[in-house]
N, C-alpha and C positions, 0 to 999 in steps of 0.2 A: 706376434701380431701386437699391435698397440690399439687400445680403445680408450677414447676420451669421453668423459662425462662430467657434470657438474652436479654438485649436491649442495643443499641448503637445509640441514637439519638442525632444529633446536636442541639443547641438552636434554630436554624432556622428550623429544622424539627419538634421540639415540639411547636413551637410557636402558630399554629392554635389551638391545643389542650389546650394550656395554656390560650389563650384568649377566649376559649369557642366556637369558631367557628365549631369545631369538638368535639363531645361529648363522643364518645367512641373510644377505641384503640382495635385493634386485634393483638394478639400475638401468635406465635406457641411455644408450650412448648418443653422442651427437650424431652418429650415423644413422640412428633409429633402431639399433640392435638391443635386445634385452640381455643383460648379462647378470649372472648370479654367482656370488663368491662369499667366503667366510667373512662375516661381519668383524671378526677379530682384527683383521688387517686395517680398519679404520681407527682403531683405538689410538694410534699414535698422533692422529690428526684431531683429536678431540680437544677443544678448549672449553672454558667455562660457559661459553655461549652456545656450544654445540659444534657442528662440523659445516663449513662452508668454503667452497673453492671449485676449482677445476682439477680433474684428476686424470692420470693416465695409468691403466692397467695393462701390464704386459704379460703375455701368454705365449707358451711354446707347446705345440701338439694338445691345445685345450687345457694345459695345466698352468696354474697361477705361478707367474715368475716374480712380478713386483708391482707395488702400487706407489705412486709418487704423486704429491701435489705439485702442480705446475703453476698455479696462481691462485 
């Protein structure tokens, strides 16, 4: 399954996730579904200003496979 969502988090907003104080992030997909996944998967997309973009999360049998930034 593929799920698409957008994020616009400032570096201050993402800091608790990056530091590991908050382990999971909940997003609402463009289809209106709520997804929860480990916040550590967003670390590679962090910039000095935060995380901004459109993402595709792929799962198989409700297990995380990958997270890609698509724009």
